[in-house]
Backbone as CSV, one residue per row, in Angstrom:
resi,resn,N_x,N_y,N_z,CA_x,CA_y,CA_z,C_x,C_y,C_z
1,MET,-63.314,46.054,64.467,-61.858,44.782,64.577,-61.637,43.401,64.132
2,LYS,-61.114,43.515,63.088,-61.051,41.666,63.165,-59.137,41.227,63.510
3,PHE,-59.287,39.706,64.040,-58.313,39.550,63.915,-57.964,37.871,63.317
4,LYS,-56.416,37.562,63.037,-56.659,36.169,62.250,-54.850,35.634,62.821
5,PHE,-55.305,34.801,63.096,-53.886,33.739,63.264,-52.733,33.821,62.231
6,VAL,-51.116,34.148,62.392,-50.356,34.466,61.887,-49.598,33.448,61.812
7,HIS,-48.753,33.019,63.007,-48.094,32.539,63.390,-47.658,32.076,64.929
8,ASN,-47.096,30.791,65.098,-46.061,30.505,66.679,-45.450,30.757,66.464
9,ASN,-44.403,30.518,67.595,-43.212,30.629,68.074,-42.861,29.190,69.016
10,PHE,-41.636,28.527,68.650,-40.894,28.336,69.440,-39.626,28.415,69.311
11,ASN,-39.132,28.229,70.613,-37.496,28.671,70.364,-36.761,27.414,70.501
12,VAL,-35.940,27.534,69.910,-34.842,26.536,69.371,-33.412,26.273,69.566
13,LEU,-32.607,24.958,70.494,-31.007,25.045,70.901,-30.725,25.202,69.173
14,ASP,-30.958,23.959,68.537,-30.176,23.901,67.528,-30.845,23.961,66.025
15,LEU,-30.605,25.260,65.226,-31.792,24.941,64.125,-31.650,24.410,63.270
16,GLN,-30.389,24.379,62.825,-30.170,23.422,62.054,-30.859,21.795,61.783
17,ARG,-31.132,21.505,62.963,-31.819,20.362,63.961,-33.021,20.257,63.358
18,SER,-33.770,21.299,64.152,-35.157,21.623,64.022,-35.527,21.662,62.186
19,LEU,-35.019,22.616,61.975,-35.030,22.501,60.729,-35.456,21.414,59.425
20,ALA,-34.585,20.307,59.926,-34.077,19.504,59.226,-35.527,18.889,59.055
21,PHE,-35.990,18.342,61.283,-36.538,17.590,61.581,-38.321,18.086,61.681
22,TYR,-38.540,19.271,60.912,-39.741,19.880,60.215,-39.902,19.301,59.113
23,LYS,-38.617,19.467,58.602,-39.010,19.152,56.972,-39.115,17.870,56.839
24,GLU,-38.697,17.342,57.163,-38.586,15.433,57.076,-39.894,14.738,58.005
25,ALA,-40.231,15.448,59.086,-41.956,15.328,59.511,-42.429,15.554,59.196
26,LEU,-43.049,16.676,58.896,-44.124,17.506,58.932,-44.309,18.102,57.137
27,GLY,-43.116,18.004,55.921,-42.679,18.923,55.246,-42.718,20.365,55.377
28,LEU,-42.553,21.244,56.150,-42.472,22.399,56.491,-41.042,22.762,55.777
29,GLU,-41.558,24.014,54.766,-40.438,25.061,54.488,-40.283,25.867,55.309
30,GLU,-38.180,26.203,55.026,-38.133,28.286,54.988,-39.359,28.691,54.293
31,THR,-39.834,29.662,54.741,-40.691,30.901,53.855,-39.555,32.432,53.912
32,ARG,-39.064,32.032,54.937,-38.317,33.822,55.362,-37.649,33.680,56.700
33,ARG,-36.477,34.348,56.414,-35.260,34.233,57.720,-35.085,35.848,57.930
34,ILE,-34.805,36.079,59.401,-34.397,36.881,59.878,-32.815,36.775,60.760
35,GLU,-31.812,37.839,59.831,-30.248,37.480,60.607,-29.872,38.746,61.400
36,ASN,-29.645,38.220,62.716,-29.301,39.097,63.664,-27.888,38.640,64.002
37,PRO,-26.996,39.463,64.943,-25.779,38.789,65.208,-26.212,38.111,66.729
38,ASP,-27.430,38.329,67.008,-27.471,37.642,68.329,-28.577,36.606,68.588
39,PHE,-29.155,36.496,67.674,-30.565,35.577,67.031,-30.772,35.455,65.549
40,THR,-31.510,34.097,65.757,-32.386,34.084,63.509,-33.272,33.838,64.217
41,ILE,-34.434,34.171,63.008,-35.197,34.072,63.228,-35.934,33.313,61.843
42,VAL,-36.477,32.037,62.175,-36.824,31.467,60.670,-38.138,31.265,60.758
43,TYR,-39.047,31.180,59.127,-40.235,31.549,59.544,-40.519,29.954,58.596
44,LEU,-41.558,29.239,58.924,-41.809,28.028,58.590,-43.114,27.741,57.937
45,GLY,-43.206,27.166,56.614,-44.999,26.950,56.173,-44.891,25.828,55.361
46,ASP,-46.395,25.776,55.422,-46.979,24.183,54.588,-46.950,24.299,53.239
47,HIS,-47.069,25.735,52.814,-47.661,25.829,51.330,-48.847,25.630,50.931
48,GLN,-49.556,25.689,51.903,-51.476,24.981,52.098,-52.245,26.463,53.007
49,THR,-51.563,26.566,54.075,-51.451,27.708,54.783,-51.456,28.924,54.613
50,SER,-51.786,29.864,55.518,-50.961,31.023,55.222,-50.490,30.568,56.730
51,HIS,-50.414,30.079,57.768,-49.885,30.007,58.968,-48.248,29.627,58.717
52,LEU,-47.952,29.842,60.087,-46.547,30.301,59.628,-46.007,29.545,61.051
53,LEU,-45.046,28.951,61.247,-44.346,28.524,62.618,-42.889,28.926,62.970
54,GLU,-43.007,29.917,63.264,-41.464,30.289,63.640,-40.525,29.988,64.494
55,LEU,-39.987,30.063,64.577,-38.832,28.947,65.451,-37.207,30.117,65.698
56,THR,-37.028,30.405,66.481,-36.238,31.809,67.008,-34.682,30.887,67.797
57,TRP,-33.335,30.785,67.484,-32.493,30.647,68.038,-31.848,31.826,68.159
58,LEU,-31.630,31.842,69.511,-31.012,32.263,70.169,-29.137,32.086,70.820
59,LYS,-28.436,32.474,70.000,-27.275,31.948,69.467,-26.257,31.580,71.042
60,ASP,-26.991,32.352,71.719,-25.531,32.014,72.963,-26.293,31.412,73.862
61,ARG,-27.494,30.779,73.556,-28.598,29.545,74.557,-27.473,28.156,74.334
62,LYS,-27.574,27.634,75.873,-27.103,26.235,75.209,-27.604,25.943,76.196
63,GLU,-28.754,25.799,76.925,-29.318,25.357,78.387,-30.995,24.921,77.390
64,PRO,-31.718,24.095,77.463,-32.600,23.220,77.248,-33.415,24.796,77.624
65,TYR,-34.556,24.825,77.268,-35.571,25.841,77.563,-37.159,25.244,78.445
66,ASN,-37.330,25.240,79.718,-37.501,24.811,80.417,-39.376,24.514,79.915
67,LEU,-40.162,23.791,79.510,-41.469,23.633,78.885,-42.743,24.097,79.582
68,GLY,-41.717,23.769,80.871,-43.178,23.532,82.313,-43.859,22.183,81.952
69,ASP,-45.087,22.111,81.713,-46.009,20.760,81.680,-46.156,20.045,80.309
70,ASN,-45.595,21.161,79.755,-45.730,21.443,78.065,-47.038,20.751,77.767
71,GLU,-48.173,21.585,78.596,-49.739,21.950,78.177,-49.908,22.305,77.101
72,PHE,-49.943,22.808,75.937,-49.847,23.115,75.111,-48.931,22.365,73.760
73,HIS,-49.461,22.564,72.489,-49.412,22.188,71.229,-49.561,22.572,69.910
74,LEU,-49.307,22.086,68.334,-49.678,22.827,67.748,-50.468,21.291,66.997
75,ALA,-51.129,21.362,66.094,-51.614,20.369,65.725,-51.403,20.620,64.171
76,PHE,-51.753,19.483,64.128,-51.151,19.272,62.200,-52.397,17.885,61.442
77,GLU,-53.200,18.462,60.719,-54.157,17.343,59.795,-52.751,16.998,58.445
78,THR,-53.617,15.547,58.500,-52.918,14.900,57.371,-53.179,13.440,56.408
79,ASP,-53.865,13.844,55.602,-54.782,12.964,54.134,-54.098,11.984,54.425
80,ASP,-52.693,11.126,54.878,-52.619,9.828,55.255,-51.913,9.723,56.372
81,PHE,-52.990,9.530,57.284,-52.961,9.441,58.867,-51.845,8.049,58.568
82,ALA,-52.533,6.913,58.153,-51.330,5.469,58.713,-50.031,5.471,57.865
83,ALA,-50.028,6.604,56.825,-48.148,6.491,56.386,-47.686,7.819,57.124
84,ALA,-48.344,8.122,57.826,-47.602,9.559,58.800,-47.382,9.422,59.888
85,HIS,-48.399,8.173,60.479,-47.905,7.605,61.607,-46.639,6.371,61.377
86,GLU,-46.551,5.844,60.336,-45.450,4.717,59.574,-44.477,5.867,60.045
87,LYS,-44.254,6.699,59.185,-43.299,7.763,59.220,-42.542,8.360,60.740
88,HIS,-43.324,8.584,61.538,-43.091,9.148,62.630,-43.037,8.157,63.337
89,GLN,-43.611,6.568,63.285,-42.797,5.639,64.284,-41.329,5.133,64.010
90,LYS,-40.563,5.324,62.444,-39.814,4.950,62.246,-38.515,6.248,62.418
91,MET,-38.487,7.431,62.516,-38.340,8.403,63.471,-37.972,8.432,64.263
92,GLY,-38.961,7.366,65.509,-38.717,7.868,66.579,-39.192,8.672,67.234
93,CYS,-40.193,9.393,66.771,-40.672,10.419,67.497,-41.803,10.758,68.263
94,ILE,-42.590,9.492,68.312,-44.074,9.095,68.387,-43.600,9.103,69.780
95,CYS,-44.185,10.211,70.781,-44.239,10.767,71.944,-45.672,9.991,73.195
96,PHE,-46.753,9.859,72.682,-47.796,9.519,73.254,-49.148,9.631,72.072
97,GLU,-49.850,8.299,72.075,-50.752,8.228,71.020,-52.542,8.065,71.907
98,ASN,-53.299,8.156,71.369,-54.484,8.164,71.584,-55.825,7.181,70.551
99,PRO,-55.452,5.960,70.636,-55.752,5.742,69.492,-57.742,5.323,69.667
100,ALA,-58.564,5.921,70.880,-59.491,6.220,71.092,-60.295,7.340,70.039
101,MET,-59.431,8.603,70.276,-59.407,9.816,69.780,-58.991,9.568,68.734
102,GLY,-58.144,8.553,67.702,-57.638,8.309,66.559,-56.721,9.709,66.290
103,ILE,-55.417,9.796,67.316,-54.994,11.050,67.005,-53.573,10.281,67.691
104,TYR,-52.321,11.163,67.290,-51.108,10.910,68.051,-50.294,12.203,68.255
105,PHE,-48.952,11.898,68.892,-48.354,13.323,69.489,-46.924,12.695,68.709
106,ILE,-46.067,13.848,68.227,-44.850,13.423,68.274,-44.327,14.480,68.525
107,THR,-42.549,14.889,69.461,-42.160,15.882,69.467,-41.066,15.865,68.395
108,ASP,-40.554,17.395,68.994,-39.341,18.001,67.987,-37.961,17.803,68.975
109,PRO,-36.805,18.005,68.187,-35.627,18.289,68.472,-35.697,18.997,70.528
110,ASP,-36.567,19.977,70.678,-36.353,20.704,72.205,-37.993,20.165,73.153
111,ASN,-38.344,18.845,72.762,-39.521,18.462,73.262,-41.085,19.440,73.061
112,TYR,-40.895,19.886,71.982,-42.206,20.579,71.572,-43.408,19.895,71.359
113,TRP,-44.477,19.531,71.485,-45.354,18.232,70.885,-46.185,19.083,69.661
114,LEU,-46.416,18.142,68.748,-47.237,18.309,67.882,-48.276,17.234,67.529
115,GLU,-49.774,17.649,67.137,-50.619,16.448,67.591,-50.995,16.143,66.340
116,ILE,-51.184,14.587,65.594,-51.206,14.431,64.686,-52.717,14.180,64.307
117,LEU,-53.563,14.833,63.018,-54.489,13.982,63.423,-54.968,13.782,62.157
118,PRO,-55.878,12.494,61.486,-56.597,11.998,60.221,-57.144,13.703,59.347
119,SER,-57.001,13.286,58.630,-58.258,14.650,57.670,-59.526,14.174,58.091
120,LYS,-60.459,15.471,57.944,-61.366,15.218,58.367,-62.229,14.671,57.553
121,LYS,-63.152,13.871,57.280,-64.117,13.522,56.082,-65.032,14.267,55.901
122,ARG,-65.546,15.330,54.618,-66.409,16.588,54.480,-67.499,15.690,53.666
């Protein structure tokens, strides 16, 4: 029996704002959408891997999600770490930097953390 990663889910309060953020910050684009009277699910992809980010918008929800201690995150590798850092700095979304490890984190509109890593040299 084998398993493979397919997607991760984040629930969002403002779907359009989240879609715009993920497009600008990480270049993620919509690959598929499920519309329902009570909710909308949008899958975002990077056009490089098969892994997707699923954004779920519950249409009646008005209060922010309780992310607890927010001890989880998604990680993204970039081929131009310096340019990515500059872009995210201009966007004002960097929430934590660890220069000793050579990484930093950004937050999305719902305060989910996203780790930014430089490409590994092979």
